[in-house]
N, C-alpha and C positions, 0 to 999 in steps of 0.2 A: 597644300599638303598632298604629297603623292599617296594614292591609295590604290588598292587592287580589290577585285571582287572574286570570291571563290563560290562557284555554283554548287548548290546542294539541293537536288530535286528542283523545285521551282522557286527556291528562296536563295537569297544572296547574303553573304556575310562580308561586310566591308572590313578590309584589312589595311592598316596603315603601313607605310614603308618602314622597315626596321631602322633603329638608330645605329649608326656606325659605331664600331667598338672604340675607335679613337675619341669620338665625342662623348660616349658613355664614360670612358675612363677619365677624360679631362675634367668633365663636369663633376663627376663623383669625387675626384681628388680635390677639386676646389671646395666642394661642400665640406669634406672632411677637415681640410685645413681651417676653414672658417669656424667650424664647430670647435676645433681644438683651441683656437685663439679665444673664442668666447668662454671656453671652460676655464681659462686662466683668471677670469674675473672673480673677485672675492665672493664667497658663499654667504648664505644666511647663517649667521654665526651660531645661533642656538641649535639648529638642526645638525649642522656639520660638526659642531663640538661633540654632540652625542654620538654621531657615526664614527668619528675618529676614536673616541673612547672605547666604544664597543669593539671596533676593529682591532685596537691594540690589545684589549682584554682577550679576545679570541685567539690572537696570535701567540700570546704568552701562556694562556691558561686552558684553551680549548673551550668547548661549548657548555660544559657542566657548570652550573652556578650563574650563568649569564642572566637567565630568567629566574625570578623567584628569590634571588639573593638580596642582600641588604645594600649592595653597592649601587645598582642601577634600577630605575623604574622603567621597564621596557614594555611597550604595548604594541610594538611592530610585529607583524607576522614573521616567522622564522626563515622563510626561503631567502630573503634578502641578506640574512645574516651570513649565509655561506659566501656571498660575494664580499662582504666586509671581512670575513675570515681570510679569504684568499688575499685580499688587499693588505691586510695587516701582516701576513706572512712575508709578502713582497717588501713592504716597508721595513720590516724587521731585518730581513736578510741584507738589504742594500742601504740600511740606515738613512732612509728618506725623511726629510723634514716635514713640518706641519703642513706647509702649503702644497708640497708635493703629494702628501698623503691625501689631502682634500681633492687634489686634481685627479688622482687615481680613483678615488671613490666615485667621483662624478662620471668617469669614463664608462662605467657600467650602464648608466641610463642613456648616455650619449650613444653608445653602441646599439642599445635597444632601439633608439629612434632611427638610427641609420638602417637597421634591419627592418623597421616599420616602413621606412621610405622604399626599401627594396621590395617589400611585400606589395606596396601600392603599385609599383612598376610591374610586378608579376601578375597582379590581378588585372591591370590594364592590358597586359600582353595576352592574358587568357581570353579576353573579349575583343581581340583585334584592335586594341587602342594602345599600342606600345608607346608611342610618342606622348600621348596625353598622360599615360600612366607614369612615364619618366618625369614629365614636367610636374605632375602633382606630387610625385615622390620628393622632388627637389623642393617644391613649395612647402611640403610638410617638414622636411629636415631643417629648413631655414625659417619656419614659422616662429615669430617672436614668442608666442604663447608656449610653444614647445620648448625652445632652447632656454627660455627664462627659467622654466621649472627645473631643468637638469643642469645645463652648463653654468648657470648663474646661481640660482637658489641652492641647488645641490640635492633636490628631491629625486624620486625614482618612480613616479606615477606612470611614466611611459613604459616601464618594463611590463607591468601587468596589462597595459593597453595593447602592446605589441603581441603579447601572448593571446589576448582575446581575439585580435584580428587573425592571428594564426589559427585559432580555434574555428572561426567562421569559415576561413579559407579551406581548412581541412574538411569541414562539413560539405562545402560546395564541391569538393572533388571526391566525396564519399569515403573519406578517411576518418571514420567515426572514432576509432580508438585513439588516434592521434589527437583528435579534438578533445577527447576526455582527458588525456594527459596534459594538454596545454591549458585547459580550463582549471584542472586541479592545481597546477603550478601557479596560475594567475591568482587563484583564491588564497593560496599559501604565501603569496607575495603581498597582495593587497586584498584583504577580505571584502572590500567594496566591489571586487570583481564578481562576487556572487549575485550582484544586481542583475546580471545577464542570465541568470538561471532559467528564465522563461524560454530562452532560445533552445533549451534542452528538448523542447517539443520536436525540434528538427531531427532528433535521434530516431523518431518514429514516423518520419514523413512517408515511408513506404506504405504505411497503413492508412494514409489520409484519403486515398481514393477507395472508398468502401466497395465499389463495384469490382475492384481488382484484388481484394483481400483473399489470400489463400491460406490454408493450414500451414504450408511451408513458410510463408512470410511471417506468420504469427510466431511459429517456433523459432525462426531466425532472430526475430526481435527480442523474444524472451531470453534466448541464449546470449545475445549481444548485451542485454541489460545486465545480466549477472556478471559478464566479463567486464563491463564498464564499471560496475560497482567494485569489483575486485581491483581494477586498475586504480580507481580513485582512492580506495582504502590503502593500497600499496604506496601510492604517492604520499599520502598523509603520513603513513608509518615511517617511510624513509626520511622524509623531510623533518618531521617532528622529533623522532627518536633521540638524536643527540642532545636536544635542548630540553627534553621533557623533565619536569620535576613534579612532585606531589603537590596538589593544591588542597585547599580546605575541604573540598568535596571528598577527597580520599581520606583525610583525617577523620571525617564524620562517618565514613562507611567502612573503614578498615576493621579487620576482625582477626582473631587468633586462628580461626579456621582457614586452612589453606585455600579451600575452594571459594569461600566468601571473600577472602582477601584478594584472590585473583580477579573475581568479579568486580570488586571495588576498584582495583587498579585499572582494569580494562575500561570501566565506565569513566573513571577520572581521565584516562589517557585520551579517549575520544571526545571528552568535554573540555580538554585543555585549550584547544584553539578557540572554540566558541567563548570560553571564559575569558581568554585573552582579549578577544574582540569586544566583549561587553565591558571589560575593564577600560579599554581604550575610549569607548564612547562616553563612559561615565566621567572621564577626565575633563570633558568640556560639555557640560549638560545645558548648552545654550540653544536658543532658537536658531541662531547662526553664529558660527565661530570664525568671524572675519570673511565669510563667503558673501559675495555680492549677489544676493538672491532675493526671493519674495519676502523673506522675513527681515531683510535689511530695509525694504520699503515700508514694512509694517511695524517697525520699532522693536525688532527682536535681537538687536546687537547691543551689549551681550546680556540678554535676559534669559532666565531659566525657562526651558521649554515646558516645564510643568505649570507655568503660569497660565491663567485663563486668557484666551483671546476670543471673544465673542462666543459664548456658550461652552466651547471646548478649549482644551489647552493647545498651545502651539504644536506640541508633539502629536496630538491626535489629528489636528488639521493637516499636518505634514504627511502623516500616514495615509489619511483619506485621499488627499490629492495625488500622492504617489501611487497608491493602489488603483486609482482611476486611470492614471497614465499607463500603468502596467497592463490593465485590462484592455485599454485601447490598442496598445502595442501587440498584445496577444491576439486579439481579433484580426488585426492587420496582418500579422504573420500567418495566421491560419488561412486567411483569404488568399494571400500571395505566397503560399508555402513553397512554390517552385522558383521563387525569385531570389536571387542572391542580393539584388539591390535592396529588397525588403528586409533582409537580414541585417545589412549594414545600417540602413536608415532607422530600423527599430532599435538597434544598439545605440546609435546616436541619441535618439529620442529618450530612451530609458535612462542613459547616463546623465543627459541634460536635465531631465525631469527630476531625477534624484537630487541633483545639486540644487535645483531651483525650489523644490517643495519640501524635501525632508529637512528635519532639524539637525543640529549638531554638525553641519557641513563646514569644512575648512576651505580656505581660498584655493586650494590646489585641485579639488575634487571634480572640477569641470574639465580638466585637461583631457581625459580619455575620449571625450566627445569629439575632439578635433580630428583624430585620425579616421573615425567612422564617417564623419561628414565629408572629409577630403576624398575618401574612396567613393562616396555617393556621387561626387562631381564627375566621375567617369561616365555616368549615365546621363546626368543632368548638369550641364555646364553652368547653368544659371545659379546652381547651389553655391558657386564661388562667392556670391554676394552674402548669403547668410554665413558662409564659412569665414568671410572677412569680419563680419560682426562678432561671431563667436570668438575668433582669434583676438580681436581687440578687447573683448570683455575678459578673457582669460589673462591676457598680458597685463591689463590694467589692474586686475585683482592681485596678481603676483607682484608687479612693480611697486604698487602703493604700499603694500605691507613690507616689502623689502626695503623701500626707501625709509619708511618710518622706523624700521628696526635699527638703523644707524643713529637714530635719535633716542634709542632705547624706549620706543613706544611699540608695544606688541599687541595692543587691543584697540580697536576702533571705538569711537564714541557713537552713540545712537544717532541715526540720521546724518551720518558723515556726508559732507557736501561732495566729496569725490566719489564715494561709493554709490550714492543714490542713482545718478544717471546710468551707470554701467549695470547696476542691479535691474533697473527698468528695462534696459536693452536685452538683458538675459531673459527676463520674464516674457517679454514680447516675442523673442526668438522661439522660446519653447511653446508658447501659445500658437505661433505661426506653424511650427512643425506639427503640433497636434491637430491643427485645422487641416493641414494637408493629408494627414493620415485618416482623419474622420471623413474627409471628402472622398478619399479612395474607398473606404469601407462602405459608404452609402451609395456609391456609384455601382453600376452593373459591370464595370470593366475590372479585370484583373491586370496586374503587371504581367504582360505576356512574356513568356520565355520561349525562345526559339533555340532548340538544342542542335547545334551543328558540331557533331563529333565531340571531342574532348574539350574544345574551346568554349562552345556554347555562345549564346548571345542573349541579350534582353532588350526589349523595346518598351520604352516608357510611354 
């Protein structure tokens, strides 16, 4: 591979030869065509049936009454509903049939994955690894675990995953407010995105070096914090407002007093989304909801997570194990706070740990970990091996449930013979990732960052 070196002081940054525009265009067009062909495969019927119904309702009636009415039981966050709304309008105008409607709905997630692939390429280019970034972007776009979720199943977990990658990229180029917007939209698309909230510590990385803290830096951070809160609340208000309806909380707090009623409605408004999320997790109160994870190995499918499993309940054990994982990731981030690699690897570890240890996980929730680990391979190519393992586990979990759905089987039996080996692989992968992080924490070395202008570099 042709490379060049750019001198910066006494350090060198290795730059790969750029990809020709013709090659970039030809490969990109091929990837798009393949993804469009895959998108024509029949969807998971239950999920897609709901999406089409909501899309049609929005096109004919608008957002009012979609949530909280007697017609539908919807526990999905509202940001995705805008995309269904647009799709419904297009279908209505052009009188598109059922299959075409499903195809258009899938395209939103497919588009997000192509954007995610482009972001991988951009990140690679940022670190002088344009060709590797392009290859990994193609690998991601054609990853079976990725395209099965969107092009075949019809889900949209990749939309929030792409937004979260954009958030980290924005942090890496010091675009904090852009990162706040992307994070807010990710949470309003998939509440599980809030699992990456610990990365918010990067908002204050200017204060990590105590020897260089100044009054001006503190003032700047305080000001930016208030601006970030305002941006987050604004995103919440804009996205939620058309769909908002009074909940039981408002009915209990409402008053004839104008002031008290305003307070009641305000409290209800900002509790609406959390209440929606809590309702969604109560729909499937099991140790595992078809997810190939630790609780699959330990007999939690489908067992209520309030049941006792060795002293504590499944739910308590899940929370303990995940909080330990969050603590490990947080310490790792603090130690390697100048490392972009650490941000992406921590994100992979947090998402994979949540899927593996937390209860009430569905088969799809491991998907976002794929894009983060793919990006990490820009720095450590040997991570392609665990990436392959991760991709196999995600694909198997999707495919098996999809396959069974055509036999009208929607819930796995306990200790399912297909689920068990992939659940074991997933647990071992997360333990391996945790061991790598702990090894770094206990060592004297940090992941060294060599800042060469706007591109930067990192040596592992």
